[in-house]
KEKESE-961546 format. One record per residue: residue in three letters; x, y, z of N, C-alpha, C in turn; residue number from 0. Coordinates in Angstrom, 1 decimal. Layout:
BEGIN
  resn      nu      nv      nw     cau     cav     caw      cu      cv      cw  resi
   ala       X       Y       Z       X       Y       Z       X       Y       Z   NUM
...
***
This chain:
BEGIN
  resn      nu      nv      nw     cau     cav     caw      cu      cv      cw  resi
   met     4.9   -19.5   -17.0     5.0   -21.0   -17.2     5.9   -21.5   -16.0     0
   lys     5.4   -22.6   -15.5     6.1   -23.3   -14.5     7.0   -24.4   -15.1     1
   val     8.1   -24.7   -14.5     9.0   -25.8   -14.9     9.2   -26.7   -13.7     2
   lys     9.0   -27.9   -13.9     9.2   -28.9   -12.8    10.6   -29.2   -12.7     3
   thr    11.1   -29.1   -11.4    12.5   -29.4   -11.2    12.6   -30.2    -9.9     4
   ser    13.7   -30.8    -9.7    13.9   -31.6    -8.5    15.2   -31.1    -7.8     5
   ile    15.1   -30.8    -6.5    16.2   -30.3    -5.7    16.3   -31.2    -4.4     6
   thr    17.5   -31.2    -3.9    17.7   -31.9    -2.7    18.1   -30.9    -1.6     7
   leu    17.3   -30.9    -0.5    17.6   -29.9     0.5    17.9   -30.6     1.9     8
   ser    18.6   -29.9     2.7    18.9   -30.4     4.0    17.5   -30.4     4.8     9
   glu    17.5   -31.3     5.7    16.2   -31.5     6.5    15.9   -30.2     7.3    10
   asp    16.9   -29.5     7.8    16.7   -28.3     8.5    16.1   -27.2     7.6    11
   ile    16.5   -27.2     6.3    16.0   -26.2     5.4    14.5   -26.5     5.1    12
   val    14.2   -27.8     4.9    12.8   -28.1     4.7    11.9   -27.8     5.9    13
   thr    12.4   -28.0     7.0    11.7   -27.7     8.3    11.5   -26.1     8.3    14
   thr    12.5   -25.4     8.0    12.3   -23.9     8.0    11.4   -23.5     6.9    15
   val    11.4   -24.0     5.7    10.5   -23.7     4.6     9.1   -24.0     5.1    16
   asp     8.9   -25.2     5.7     7.5   -25.5     6.2     7.0   -24.5     7.2    17
   arg     7.9   -24.1     8.1     7.6   -23.1     9.1     7.2   -21.8     8.6    18
   leu     7.9   -21.4     7.5     7.7   -20.1     6.9     6.6   -20.1     5.9    19
   ala     6.1   -21.2     5.5     5.0   -21.3     4.5     3.8   -20.6     5.1    20
   lys     3.1   -19.9     4.2     1.8   -19.2     4.7     0.7   -20.3     4.7    21
   glu    -0.3   -20.0     5.4    -1.4   -20.9     5.5    -2.0   -21.3     4.1    22
   gly    -2.1   -22.5     3.8    -2.6   -23.0     2.5    -1.6   -23.0     1.4    23
   glu    -0.4   -22.6     1.7     0.7   -22.5     0.7     1.4   -23.9     0.7    24
   ser     1.6   -24.4    -0.5     2.4   -25.7    -0.7     3.8   -25.4    -0.5    25
   arg     4.6   -26.4    -0.3     6.0   -26.3    -0.1     6.7   -25.7    -1.3    26
   ser     6.2   -26.1    -2.5     6.8   -25.5    -3.7     6.5   -24.0    -3.8    27
   glu     5.2   -23.7    -3.5     4.9   -22.2    -3.5     5.7   -21.4    -2.5    28
   ala     5.9   -22.0    -1.3     6.7   -21.3    -0.3     8.1   -21.1    -0.8    29
   ile     8.7   -22.2    -1.3    10.1   -22.1    -1.8    10.2   -21.0    -2.9    30
   glu     9.2   -21.0    -3.8     9.3   -20.0    -4.9     9.1   -18.6    -4.3    31
   arg     8.2   -18.4    -3.4     8.0   -17.1    -2.8     9.2   -16.6    -2.1    32
   leu     9.8   -17.6    -1.3    11.0   -17.2    -0.5    12.2   -16.9    -1.4    33
   leu    12.3   -17.6    -2.5    13.4   -17.3    -3.5    13.1   -15.9    -4.1    34
   arg    11.9   -15.7    -4.5    11.6   -14.4    -5.1    11.9   -13.2    -4.2    35
   glu    11.5   -13.4    -2.9    11.8   -12.4    -1.9    13.3   -12.2    -1.7    36
   arg    14.1   -13.2    -1.7    15.5   -13.1    -1.6    16.1   -12.5    -2.8    37
   ile    15.7   -12.8    -4.0    16.2   -12.2    -5.2    15.9   -10.8    -5.2    38
   ala    14.7   -10.4    -4.8    14.3    -9.0    -4.8    15.2    -8.2    -3.7    39
   asp    15.4    -8.9    -2.6    16.3    -8.3    -1.6    17.7    -8.0    -2.1    40
   arg    18.2    -9.0    -2.8    19.6    -8.9    -3.4    19.6    -7.7    -4.4    41
   ala    18.6    -7.6    -5.2    18.5    -6.6    -6.2    18.4    -5.2    -5.5    42
   arg    17.6    -5.1    -4.5    17.5    -3.9    -3.7    18.8    -3.5    -3.0    43
   gln    19.5    -4.5    -2.5    20.8    -4.2    -1.8    21.8    -3.7    -2.9    44
   ala    21.8    -4.3    -4.1    22.8    -3.9    -5.1    22.4    -2.5    -5.5    45
   arg    21.1    -2.2    -5.7    20.7    -0.8    -6.1    21.1     0.2    -5.0    46
   asp    20.9    -0.2    -3.7    21.2     0.7    -2.6    22.7     1.0    -2.6    47
   leu    23.5    -0.1    -2.8    25.0     0.1    -2.8    25.4     1.0    -4.0    48
   arg    24.8     0.9    -5.2    25.1     1.8    -6.3    24.8     3.2    -5.9    49
   asp    23.6     3.4    -5.3    23.2     4.7    -4.9    24.1     5.3    -3.9    50
   leu    24.5     4.5    -2.9    25.5     5.0    -1.9    26.8     5.4    -2.5    51
   glu    27.3     4.6    -3.4    28.6     4.9    -4.1    28.4     6.2    -4.8    52
   leu    27.3     6.4    -5.5    27.1     7.7    -6.2    27.0     8.9    -5.3    53
   ile    26.3     8.7    -4.2    26.2     9.8    -3.2    27.6    10.1    -2.6    54
   asn    28.4     9.1    -2.2    29.7     9.3    -1.7    30.6     9.9    -2.7    55
   lys    30.5     9.6    -4.0    31.3    10.2    -5.0    31.1    11.7    -5.1    56
   asn    29.8    12.1    -4.8    29.4    13.5    -5.0    29.2    14.2    -3.7    57
   val    29.7    13.6    -2.6    29.3    14.1    -1.3    29.7    15.6    -1.1    58
   asp    30.8    16.0    -1.6    31.2    17.4    -1.4    30.3    18.4    -2.1    59
   gln    29.9    18.1    -3.3    29.0    18.9    -4.1    27.6    18.9    -3.4    60
   leu    27.1    17.8    -3.0    25.8    17.6    -2.4    25.8    18.4    -1.1    61
   asn    26.8    18.3    -0.3    26.9    19.1     1.0    26.9    20.6     0.7    62
   glu    27.6    21.0    -0.3    27.7    22.4    -0.6    26.3    22.9    -1.0    63
   glu    25.6    22.1    -1.8    24.2    22.5    -2.2    23.3    22.6    -1.0    64
   ala    23.4    21.7    -0.1    22.6    21.7     1.1    22.9    22.9     1.9    65
   arg    24.1    23.2     2.1    24.5    24.4     2.9    23.9    25.7     2.2    66
   asp    24.0    25.7     0.9    23.5    26.9     0.2    22.0    27.0     0.4    67
   val    21.2    25.9     0.3    19.8    25.9     0.5    19.4    26.4     1.9    68
   leu    20.2    26.0     2.9    19.9    26.3     4.3    20.1    27.8     4.5    69
   lys    20.8    28.5     3.7    21.0    30.0     3.8    19.7    30.7     3.5    70
   tyr    18.8    30.1     2.8    17.5    30.7     2.4    16.4    30.4     3.4    71
   gln    16.7    29.6     4.4    15.6    29.3     5.4    15.3    30.5     6.2    72
   val    14.0    30.7     6.5    13.6    31.8     7.4    13.2    31.2     8.7    73
   glu    13.7    31.8     9.8    13.3    31.4    11.1    11.9    31.7    11.4    74
   leu    11.2    30.8    12.0     9.8    31.0    12.3     9.6    31.4    13.8    75
***
C-alpha cells in the first residue's frame, strides 16, 4: 500500500534525484527506490559490522583452526 506524503527537498537534492532516476521512472518512484537502496545498504553495513565484531572476538580460535587445517594439506 502506498501512502501519499509531502516532503520539502533542497533544489540540489531534487536535481540529483532527477539525474539518478531511471528511464521512465517518476520522481516519486526514484526517491522510493533510492531510499530502499540506502536502507538496504545501512542494514548490510550493520550486519557486516556485527560479523566483523564476531570474527574479531574469536580471532585466536579461528586462526588456530586455520593453522590446524593447513597441516593436512598435501603439496601437489
